[in-house]
C-alpha positions as CSV (number, residue, x, y, z in Angstrom):
1,M,5.5,3.5,-0.2
2,I,5.6,7.0,-1.5
3,N,5.1,8.2,1.7
4,L,7.6,6.6,2.9
5,L,10.1,8.9,0.5
6,P,11.4,12.1,0.6
7,V,9.2,12.8,-1.9
8,G,10.6,16.4,-3.0
9,R,13.7,14.7,-3.1
10,V,12.0,11.7,-5.5
11,I,10.3,15.0,-7.4
12,T,13.3,16.7,-7.9
13,F,15.2,14.1,-9.3
14,I,12.5,13.5,-12.2
15,A,11.6,16.2,-13.8
16,M,16.2,16.4,-13.9
17,A,15.6,13.0,-15.6
18,Y,12.8,14.9,-17.4
19,A,14.9,17.2,-18.4
20,V,18.7,15.5,-19.1
21,V,16.5,13.1,-21.9
22,T,14.5,15.8,-23.4
23,C,18.1,17.2,-23.5
24,L,19.7,14.4,-24.3
25,V,17.4,13.4,-27.1
26,F,17.7,17.1,-28.6
27,W,20.7,17.8,-28.1
28,I,21.6,14.0,-30.6
29,M,18.8,15.1,-33.6
30,Y,19.1,18.7,-34.0
31,D,21.7,19.1,-36.3
32,D,22.2,21.0,-40.0
33,G,19.7,18.4,-41.8
34,T,16.7,18.1,-39.0
35,S,15.0,20.9,-38.3
36,F,14.7,22.6,-34.6
37,L,10.8,21.7,-34.4
38,T,11.7,17.3,-35.8
39,A,14.6,17.8,-32.6
40,I,11.6,19.5,-30.3
41,S,9.7,16.5,-31.4
42,F,11.9,13.7,-31.5
43,A,12.5,15.2,-27.6
44,T,8.8,16.2,-26.5
45,G,8.3,12.0,-27.6
46,G,11.3,11.0,-24.9
47,S,10.5,12.6,-22.8
48,T,6.7,11.0,-22.9
49,L,8.6,7.2,-23.7
50,L,10.5,7.8,-19.5
51,H,6.8,9.5,-18.0
52,I,5.0,6.0,-19.5
53,L,8.4,3.5,-18.3
54,L,7.8,5.4,-15.2
55,L,4.2,4.9,-14.5
56,G,4.5,1.5,-15.7
57,M,7.0,1.4,-12.4
58,I,4.7,3.0,-10.7
59,Y,1.9,1.1,-11.1
60,F,2.6,-2.7,-12.5
61,G,6.3,-3.3,-12.0
62,W,7.6,-2.2,-8.7
63,E,6.0,-5.7,-7.5
64,K,8.3,-7.5,-10.5
65,L,11.2,-5.7,-8.6
66,W,10.2,-6.2,-5.1
67,S,11.1,-9.6,-5.9
68,K,13.9,-9.6,-7.6
69,Y,15.6,-7.1,-5.1
70,P,14.1,-8.5,-1.5
71,I,16.3,-5.7,-0.2
72,L,14.0,-3.7,-0.9
73,N,11.5,-4.8,1.7
74,E,13.4,-3.3,3.8
75,L,14.6,-0.4,3.1
76,L,11.7,0.7,1.6
77,F,8.4,-1.3,2.7
78,P,7.7,-4.8,2.1
79,N,4.9,-6.2,-0.3
80,L,1.9,-7.1,1.2
81,N,0.0,-8.1,-1.9
82,G,-1.9,-11.4,-0.9
83,T,-4.6,-12.7,0.7
84,W,-4.4,-13.5,5.3
85,Q,-6.4,-15.0,7.5
86,M,-7.3,-13.6,10.3
87,V,-8.6,-14.3,13.6
88,I,-10.1,-11.0,15.2
89,H,-9.9,-11.4,19.1
90,W,-12.6,-9.0,20.2
91,E,-13.7,-7.2,23.8
92,W,-17.2,-6.0,23.7
93,E,-19.6,-5.2,26.2
94,G,-18.4,-7.3,29.0
95,K,-17.9,-10.5,26.7
96,K,-14.5,-12.1,25.1
97,G,-14.4,-14.3,22.3
98,T,-12.4,-14.9,18.9
99,S,-13.8,-14.7,15.1
100,N,-12.4,-15.8,12.0
101,A,-11.5,-14.3,8.9
102,T,-10.2,-13.4,5.3
103,A,-8.6,-10.5,4.5
104,V,-6.9,-9.0,1.0
105,I,-4.8,-6.1,0.9
106,K,-4.0,-4.6,-2.4
107,Q,-1.4,-2.7,-2.2
108,N,1.0,-0.9,-5.6
109,F,3.2,1.6,-5.1
110,L,1.1,5.1,-4.3
111,K,-1.6,3.5,-1.8
112,I,-2.3,0.6,0.0
113,G,-5.8,-0.5,1.0
114,M,-7.5,-3.7,2.7
115,D,-10.7,-5.7,2.8
116,V,-11.6,-8.0,5.5
117,E,-14.4,-10.6,5.5
118,A,-15.6,-11.5,9.0
119,E,-18.2,-14.8,9.9
120,D,-20.6,-11.5,11.4
121,S,-19.4,-8.6,9.5
122,D,-17.3,-7.4,6.3
123,S,-15.1,-4.1,6.7
124,E,-13.4,-1.2,4.5
125,T,-10.4,0.8,4.3
126,L,-11.7,5.0,5.0
127,L,-7.2,5.0,5.3
128,A,-4.5,3.2,5.1
129,K,-0.7,4.4,5.9
130,P,2.7,2.8,5.7
131,K,4.6,3.2,8.3
132,K,8.5,2.3,9.8
133,D,9.1,2.4,13.1
134,S,12.1,5.4,13.2
135,E,14.3,3.6,15.4
136,T,13.3,0.2,14.1
137,G,12.6,0.4,11.1
138,R,10.1,-2.2,11.2
139,A,6.8,-2.0,9.4
140,E,3.9,-1.2,10.1
141,L,0.2,-0.4,8.9
142,Y,-2.1,2.4,10.3
143,Y,-5.1,1.3,9.5
144,V,-8.5,3.1,9.9
145,F,-11.5,1.2,8.5
146,L,-15.9,1.2,8.5
147,T,-17.1,-2.0,9.7
148,T,-21.0,-3.6,8.3
149,P,-22.9,-5.9,10.8
150,K,-24.2,-8.7,8.4
151,H,-27.6,-8.8,9.7
152,K,-27.9,-12.6,9.9
153,T,-31.8,-14.2,11.1
154,G,-32.3,-13.0,14.2
155,D,-30.0,-10.5,15.3
156,S,-30.2,-7.7,15.7
157,S,-30.2,-4.8,13.4
158,Q,-26.8,-3.0,14.3
159,S,-25.4,0.0,12.5
160,P,-22.1,0.0,10.9
161,Y,-19.0,1.4,12.9
162,K,-15.7,2.6,12.4
163,G,-12.4,2.1,13.9
164,A,-8.5,1.4,14.1
165,A,-5.8,-0.4,13.8
166,I,-1.3,-0.2,13.9
167,L,-0.5,-3.1,12.5
168,K,3.2,-4.6,12.7
169,L,5.2,-7.2,10.4
170,S,6.6,-10.0,12.7
171,L,10.2,-9.9,13.8
172,E,10.4,-13.6,12.1
173,G,9.8,-12.1,8.8
174,N,7.1,-10.8,6.4
175,K,3.9,-13.5,6.9
176,R,2.3,-11.9,9.9
177,L,0.7,-9.0,11.1
178,K,-0.4,-8.4,14.5
179,G,-2.0,-5.8,16.0
180,N,-4.6,-4.3,18.4
181,Y,-7.4,-2.1,17.7
182,F,-10.9,-0.5,18.9
183,T,-13.7,0.7,17.1
184,S,-16.5,3.2,17.8
185,R,-19.0,1.4,19.2
186,K,-16.4,0.6,22.2
187,T,-15.0,-2.9,20.4
188,V,-10.7,-3.2,21.9
189,G,-9.3,-5.7,20.8
190,H,-5.8,-8.1,18.8
191,Y,-5.6,-8.7,14.8
192,E,-3.5,-11.8,14.4
193,L,-2.9,-12.1,10.4
194,T,-0.8,-14.8,8.6
195,R,-0.7,-15.0,5.0
196,V,-2.1,-17.3,2.3
197,D,-0.5,-16.5,-1.1
198,S,0.7,-13.1,-2.1
């Protein structure tokens, strides 16, 4: 999600916040009865506290903030954390079919990833990038993955393969993701994900 923010402005804002906190604490603490070093140590402590608060917000508090202020799902990027039921419509070597899977999306303020467990394979994230359509603001997830086939009795051995998908959030809300995919073994198809829990 940090990718969706103007990073230069965010860094400038954080640097200014640190400077203001440090200066304010120093100004409040430094007087005739307090030494320069004591005031500096208190100012550094204030900056450290701000640092801990920011890290806590980035790793833990953002989800609570998103649930308290749902408008953030539209302004920045929706919270996709949770378990999703997945239907995979595939086409490979002239055959077509569907497969059911379970996807687990793990997201924090800095990164997002998705693991998929299907009937015949498991997939892990190589790269996932949240994006918003520049014209409509619709949330999209660019997803590059590595799929490892499950070797079942009687099946011929298959090597792992890479794939990519662009998943778009449904216009009906943040409970459905859909998108096309392709893989390095020349499989093409369509994913449909429905959120089970968050």
